[in-house]
N, C-alpha and C positions, 0 to 999 in steps of 0.2 A: 504494500500500500504506500509506503514511503517513496518508493521509486516512481510510482505513477503520479503522486502529488508533486514530487520534485520535477518530473518531466513536464507536467502541465505548467508549473511555474516558469520553467525554462522556456517553454514555447510562448508563454504570455510575454515574458521579458523580451524575447526575440521579436515578437510582433510589435510590441511597444517601441522598440528601437527602430524597426523598419518604418513604422508610421512617423516617427520623429525625423528620420532621414528623408522620407518622402515630403514632409512638410518643408524641409530645407530646399529640396529640389524645386518645389513650387515657388518658394520665395526667390530663389536664384533665377528661375525662368522669368518671373515677373520683373525683377530688377533689370535683367538683360534686355527685356522687351522695351524698356524705356530709352535705350540708346541706339535703336535701329541696327541690330547686328547683321552681319552677312548671313543670309539664310542658308548658304551652303557650308557654313562652318560646322565641323563635326560635333562640336559641343552643343551648338544651337539645335542641330538635328536630333541629337540624343535627348536633350531636355524636352524637345517637342514630342518625341516618341514616348517618353516616360510620363509626361503630364497630360497630353491631349486626351487619352481615354477617360480621364476624370473631369477635365475642364470643359470638354465639348458638350456633354449633357447639361452641365450647369450653365453654360452659355446659352443653350436653348431654353432653359428654364427662366433665366434673367438675361435677355439680350442686351448688349451694350446700348442699343437705341433707347431702351427704357431708362437708362441711367445717365443719359447725356453723353453717350459715347465712351464712357468709362467701363472697362471690363472688370466686373466684380467677382468673376468666377474663381480667381485664386483665393480671395478672401473667404468665399463660401466653402471652397474645398478645405481650407485650413480649419475653418470652424467645424466642418463635418469630421475631419480627422481628429480634432481635439475631443469632439463628442464621443467618438469611438474609443479613443484612448482612455478617457475618464470612465466610460462604461466598463471597460476591461479592468481598470484599476479598482473601481468600487465593487465590482462583482467578485474580485479575488480577495479583497480586504475583509478581515473578520468583522469589523464594525464600521460601516460607511459613515463618514462625517463630511460636512460641507467644507470645512476649512482646515 
């Protein structure tokens, strides 16, 4: 039983780490988009491939035309990632608390 519990905690920690890294990937993509990068740059292409599957549906949900031309999909994605992270954290903690 201890092995299964430890394995579950290790998987949860791995998932939390991956979600944190993905948050940073979204932030980096948003920052790079402000400076009009070369669209053929391998880093820009990689960031696009990693983030577009999440950002595209959010862009359809809240199109930039609704927000004055500002793309808020990275903000929404980060908020959703944080919601998932805190759900995992609170579901694994013995006594959930707000702060």
